[in-house]
C-alpha positions as semicolon CSV with decimal commas, in nm:
position;residue;x (nm);y (nm);z (nm)
1;M;8,726;10,930;4,080
2;D;8,472;11,123;4,282
3;Q;8,310;10,941;4,575
4;K;7,951;10,961;4,691
5;P;7,922;11,230;4,959
6;D;7,693;11,025;5,180
7;L;7,932;10,730;5,220
8;L;8,240;10,945;5,280
9;Q;8,051;11,163;5,528
10;D;7,924;10,857;5,711
11;F;8,277;10,732;5,771
12;I;8,414;11,072;5,873
13;G;8,118;11,136;6,103
14;N;8,133;10,793;6,271
15;P;8,293;10,816;6,622
16;S;8,399;10,452;6,608
17;F;8,568;10,507;6,272
18;R;8,756;10,812;6,399
19;K;8,871;10,624;6,709
20;W;8,993;10,337;6,491
21;V;9,199;10,581;6,284
22;N;9,339;10,801;6,564
23;D;9,326;10,597;6,885
24;P;9,252;10,230;6,808
25;D;9,177;9,962;7,060
26;A;9,097;9,593;7,025
27;S;8,724;9,656;6,988
28;T;8,742;9,918;6,711
29;V;9,012;9,728;6,523
30;A;8,801;9,411;6,526
31;H;8,493;9,603;6,413
32;W;8,653;9,786;6,120
33;E;8,867;9,494;6,004
34;S;8,549;9,291;5,985
35;Y;8,373;9,571;5,799
36;R;8,655;9,599;5,543
37;R;8,643;9,226;5,476
38;K;8,267;9,241;5,420
39;H;8,283;9,550;5,197
40;P;8,599;9,534;4,983
41;E;8,433;9,758;4,725
42;Q;8,448;10,045;4,977
43;E;8,823;10,022;5,043
44;A;8,908;10,333;4,842
45;V;8,662;10,558;5,022
46;I;8,764;10,411;5,359
47;R;9,124;10,511;5,290
48;Q;9,015;10,860;5,184
49;A;8,803;10,906;5,494
50;A;9,088;10,787;5,715
51;T;9,322;11,041;5,556
52;V;9,074;11,322;5,624
53;V;9,034;11,214;5,987
54;R;9,411;11,201;6,041
55;R;9,461;11,544;5,885
56;L;9,183;11,698;6,090
57;K;9,328;11,545;6,406
58;K;9,670;11,691;6,324
59;A;9,516;12,028;6,246
60;S;9,320;12,029;6,571
61;T;9,637;11,955;6,768
62;E;9,824;12,238;6,600
63;L;9,541;12,484;6,664
64;A;9,543;12,406;7,035
65;Q;9,896;12,546;7,052
66;V;9,807;12,892;6,921
67;Q;9,572;13,177;7,017
68;P;9,321;13,187;6,730
69;D;9,078;13,461;6,628
70;P;8,727;13,316;6,692
71;R;8,569;13,517;6,409
72;K;8,838;13,406;6,166
73;E;8,795;13,043;6,274
74;E;8,421;13,053;6,216
75;E;8,464;13,200;5,869
76;I;8,714;12,928;5,782
77;W;8,500;12,644;5,909
78;Q;8,185;12,774;5,742
79;S;8,378;12,731;5,419
80;V;8,489;12,380;5,517
81;R;8,134;12,278;5,611
82;Q;8,005;12,389;5,274
83;Q;8,271;12,184;5,098
84;L;8,240;11,873;5,314
85;F;7,861;11,880;5,349
86;P;7,701;12,044;5,041
87;A;7,330;12,106;5,094
88;P;7,044;12,085;5,023
89;V;7,106;11,905;4,695
90;R;7,334;11,600;4,685
91;R;7,595;11,626;4,412
92;S;7,919;11,465;4,309
93;F;8,172;11,487;4,592
94;A;8,517;11,569;4,463
95;W;8,791;11,429;4,684
96;G;9,007;11,723;4,584
97;W;8,778;11,960;4,772
98;V;8,837;11,774;5,098
99;A;9,212;11,752;5,055
100;A;9,236;12,114;4,946
101;A;9,025;12,236;5,235
102;V;9,241;12,060;5,493
103;V;9,574;12,147;5,333
104;V;9,486;12,515;5,273
105;L;9,364;12,558;5,628
106;G;9,679;12,418;5,783
107;I;9,507;12,444;6,119
108;G;9,181;12,306;6,249
109;L;8,933;12,271;6,530
110;S;8,780;11,978;6,710
111;W;8,555;11,751;6,507
112;T;8,239;11,886;6,668
113;M;8,289;12,219;6,491
114;L;8,272;12,040;6,157
115;Q;7,927;11,898;6,214
116;P;7,648;12,055;6,009
117;A;7,342;12,184;6,192
118;E;7,133;11,890;6,073
119;A;7,349;11,604;5,959
120;P;7,145;11,366;5,741
121;Q;7,099;11,008;5,858
122;L;7,231;10,792;5,578
123;A;7,185;10,421;5,524
124;Q;7,477;10,325;5,301
125;V;7,694;10,207;5,594
126;T;7,535;9,912;5,769
127;P;7,635;9,900;6,137
128;I;7,813;9,583;6,248
129;P;7,767;9,475;6,611
130;Q;8,077;9,539;6,821
131;P;8,226;9,223;6,973
132;D;8,203;9,181;7,347
133;S;8,512;9,320;7,515
134;V;8,659;9,298;7,861
135;T;8,870;9,564;8,032
136;I;9,092;9,460;8,323
137;S;9,260;9,716;8,546
138;N;9,523;9,651;8,811
139;V;9,479;9,904;9,091
140;N;9,687;9,699;9,336
141;T;10,059;9,712;9,406
142;K;10,112;9,346;9,314
143;P;10,107;9,207;8,958
144;R;9,773;9,065;8,842
145;L;9,726;8,751;8,633
146;V;9,488;8,776;8,338
147;S;9,401;8,455;8,155
148;L;9,291;8,525;7,797
149;P;9,026;8,324;7,607
150;D;9,289;8,134;7,405
151;G;9,488;8,028;7,712
152;S;9,750;8,301;7,680
153;S;9,862;8,464;8,004
154;V;9,920;8,829;8,089
155;I;10,091;8,952;8,405
156;L;9,947;9,301;8,442
157;Q;10,156;9,543;8,647
158;K;10,014;9,806;8,883
159;G;9,843;10,106;8,724
160;S;9,791;9,916;8,398
161;N;9,485;9,838;8,186
162;L;9,424;9,557;7,939
163;R;9,135;9,529;7,693
164;Y;9,050;9,225;7,482
165;E;8,767;9,051;7,301
166;N;8,592;8,768;7,480
167;P;8,598;8,541;7,292
168;F;8,845;8,628;7,018
169;R;8,614;8,654;6,717
170;T;8,836;8,766;6,431
171;Q;9,122;8,603;6,246
172;N;9,357;8,799;6,472
173;R;9,372;8,776;6,851
174;M;9,380;9,144;6,946
175;V;9,439;9,317;7,278
176;S;9,518;9,676;7,374
177;L;9,746;9,775;7,661
178;S;9,799;10,091;7,860
179;G;10,071;10,041;8,118
180;E;10,307;9,746;8,157
181;A;10,247;9,375;8,113
182;Y;10,431;9,049;8,050
183;F;10,273;8,829;7,781
184;E;10,298;8,452;7,735
185;V;10,117;8,381;7,411
186;V;9,978;8,042;7,310
187;R;10,111;7,950;6,966
188;D;9,854;7,954;6,684
189;T;9,998;7,994;6,334
190;T;9,653;8,056;6,186
191;R;9,562;8,342;6,421
192;P;9,833;8,601;6,491
193;F;9,832;8,773;6,831
194;L;9,833;9,154;6,813
195;V;9,907;9,396;7,096
196;Y;9,820;9,765;7,050
197;A;10,014;9,979;7,296
198;N;10,019;10,359;7,264
199;G;10,107;10,374;6,896
200;L;10,308;10,051;6,881
201;V;10,178;9,724;6,736
202;A;10,339;9,391;6,825
203;K;10,254;9,085;6,617
204;V;10,340;8,733;6,730
205;L;10,232;8,373;6,674
206;G;10,346;8,235;7,008
207;T;10,615;8,376;7,233
208;S;10,681;8,566;7,556
209;F;10,765;8,934;7,590
210;N;10,724;9,241;7,808
211;I;10,572;9,576;7,703
212;K;10,595;9,900;7,897
213;A;10,352;10,156;7,754
214;Y;10,229;10,399;8,017
215;N;10,035;10,701;7,892
216;R;10,267;10,934;8,085
217;D;10,582;10,804;7,914
218;N;10,726;10,936;7,589
219;N;10,852;10,592;7,487
220;V;10,704;10,245;7,457
221;I;10,953;9,967;7,536
222;L;10,915;9,605;7,424
223;T;11,152;9,330;7,538
224;V;11,150;8,973;7,405
225;R;11,221;8,673;7,627
226;T;11,140;8,382;7,394
227;G;11,041;8,344;7,030
228;K;11,014;8,624;6,775
229;V;10,812;8,945;6,780
230;S;10,737;9,167;6,481
231;V;10,702;9,534;6,577
232;S;10,579;9,839;6,385
233;S;10,411;10,171;6,447
234;H;10,033;10,165;6,433
235;K;10,035;10,414;6,144
236;V;10,252;10,187;5,929
237;F;10,072;9,871;6,038
238;E;9,730;10,000;5,932
239;D;9,844;10,165;5,607
240;A;9,822;9,889;5,348
241;S;9,968;10,122;5,083
242;K;10,307;10,122;5,256
243;E;10,557;9,841;5,234
244;A;10,612;9,659;5,558
245;D;10,914;9,784;5,750
246;D;10,857;9,590;6,070
247;L;11,139;9,517;6,308
248;V;11,169;9,149;6,398
249;L;11,309;9,094;6,747
250;Q;11,481;8,783;6,878
251;P;11,512;8,667;7,242
252;N;11,688;8,918;7,469
253;E;11,640;9,200;7,219
254;Q;11,458;9,522;7,289
255;V;11,293;9,798;7,087
256;V;11,205;10,153;7,190
257;F;10,917;10,329;7,015
258;A;10,944;10,709;7,035
259;R;10,580;10,818;7,041
260;K;10,629;11,181;6,935
261;E;10,848;11,094;6,636
262;S;10,665;10,765;6,568
263;R;11,001;10,592;6,524
264;L;11,142;10,256;6,632
265;F;11,492;10,208;6,774
266;R;11,639;9,862;6,822
267;S;11,881;9,787;7,105
268;P;12,218;9,642;6,995
269;V;12,185;9,275;6,903
270;N;12,456;9,164;7,144
271;T;12,324;9,363;7,439
272;L;12,125;9,154;7,685
273;V;11,835;9,332;7,844
274;E;11,823;9,376;8,217
275;A;11,679;9,072;8,392
276;K;11,427;9,278;8,585
277;T;11,241;9,361;8,263
278;L;11,163;8,995;8,205
279;V;10,997;8,717;8,394
280;L;11,281;8,490;8,504
281;R;11,299;8,126;8,409
282;P;11,213;7,889;8,695
283;V;11,508;7,701;8,843
284;N;11,319;7,371;8,824
285;L;11,106;7,264;8,529
286;V;11,057;6,891;8,594
287;Y;10,916;6,784;8,930
288;N;10,912;6,433;9,074
289;A;10,691;6,368;9,376
290;V;10,757;6,709;9,530
291;P;10,510;6,897;9,751
292;V;10,285;7,115;9,537
293;S;10,353;7,399;9,779
294;E;10,715;7,404;9,656
295;V;10,603;7,425;9,294
296;I;10,362;7,706;9,375
297;A;10,629;7,893;9,572
298;E;10,856;7,882;9,268
299;I;10,578;8,011;9,045
300;E;10,521;8,297;9,290
301;R;10,889;8,391;9,278
302;T;10,904;8,361;8,902
303;Y;10,595;8,562;8,811
304;G;10,567;8,790;9,113
305;I;10,210;8,684;9,187
306;K;10,044;8,551;9,502
307;V;9,881;8,206;9,506
308;I;9,653;8,116;9,798
309;F;9,527;7,766;9,888
310;Q;9,165;7,801;9,994
311;N;9,199;7,462;10,164
312;P;9,524;7,436;10,368
313;S;9,538;7,060;10,313
314;L;9,613;7,123;9,945
315;S;9,971;7,197;10,047
316;N;10,003;6,831;10,149
317;C;9,959;6,711;9,791
318;R;10,262;6,595;9,594
319;I;10,308;6,638;9,223
320;T;10,504;6,479;8,940
321;T;10,494;6,686;8,624
322;D;10,685;6,867;8,350
323;L;10,639;7,244;8,325
324;K;10,904;7,323;8,066
325;E;10,646;7,448;7,815
326;G;10,327;7,649;7,829
327;T;10,193;7,975;7,962
328;L;10,131;8,044;8,328
329;S;9,761;7,968;8,281
330;Q;9,846;7,635;8,122
331;K;10,090;7,551;8,402
332;L;9,825;7,623;8,663
333;D;9,585;7,401;8,467
334;I;9,836;7,115;8,476
335;I;9,906;7,155;8,847
336;C;9,540;7,171;8,943
337;K;9,442;6,878;8,723
338;T;9,713;6,669;8,886
339;I;9,593;6,742;9,241
340;E;9,222;6,750;9,147
341;A;9,181;7,119;9,220
342;N;9,063;7,435;9,046
343;W;9,211;7,782;9,019
344;A;9,072;8,130;8,958
345;A;9,248;8,462;8,908
346;Q;9,133;8,727;9,154
347;E;9,225;9,095;9,162
348;N;9,549;9,055;9,356
349;F;9,600;8,679;9,389
350;V;9,526;8,339;9,239
351;A;9,290;8,121;9,442
352;V;9,331;7,742;9,435
353;S;9,046;7,529;9,571
354;G;9,000;7,155;9,611
355;R;8,965;6,866;9,857
356;G;9,334;6,856;9,938
357;C;9,547;6,563;10,052
358;R;9,625;6,389;10,376
359;P;9,967;6,452;10,535
């Protein structure tokens, strides 16, 4: 069935929509998932618009690899403009015209060349406020601790960036990663935790795993330490018309996502991953009247972070506790509560402050 031209054009012409389709992050995913829930009657046209955006992106990439004839390009895109944006009279918008235009062209230009001279401002799509988001970058050589709103912990490696909603406002806890990070996720069966990392999507309820997804690398590598992680390509994850073909990884399993081919490759089930790709388990988990400085030293060795006592007398405190479970943030909470202190993650260290204890 034909769709209204104004609604379809609004989606295709929306920068946030195009980013969600081609290069999603936590903010755009939250925005458009919320929009789809509020407007289920528009699902068909949303899918059509997404297909157009993906095809135009592919065409633009192909064109960049050839030496086109500018006059020929302009003639082609004048034809596309007339089909995508009929003017001045609004009329039925046949989806076949859009598909045919993109398929027949086979090549394309950047989106800006598709814009009509005076694009009409249409009111059918009601803007939804974007949730507040936080972007954390690690420009230091040491790992950086990021404590998420739900209590989950992220150890962000150098040259890496993490983006997340603050607070998590949707039914999914979503973050996007560029670079490498180790995640310890607080379990919540009602709110899955999603990580978007250069074309790969990891979905968990509560577990720990490492993702290496630098922009310069051809592959994204995910390694599981505890729990289970469901992994898929972003294209498959977002396409509700396709049956789920996620890979489910167990502890000490690894998957490689080939970005160019958009394919997942699982490591052999019986092959243990190299220890250096995972945060190691602490030697001690239960402490009985030991100096807190010893506990902190073990945390530093385990996670590769630096913890600094703002008050030297804090090292005199002793602690009795069980740290077998929980994320790094939760463990720091337990330690600080026990010794009546507070902690805060800084750029390249964790600061612990409090009155301290007598020798």
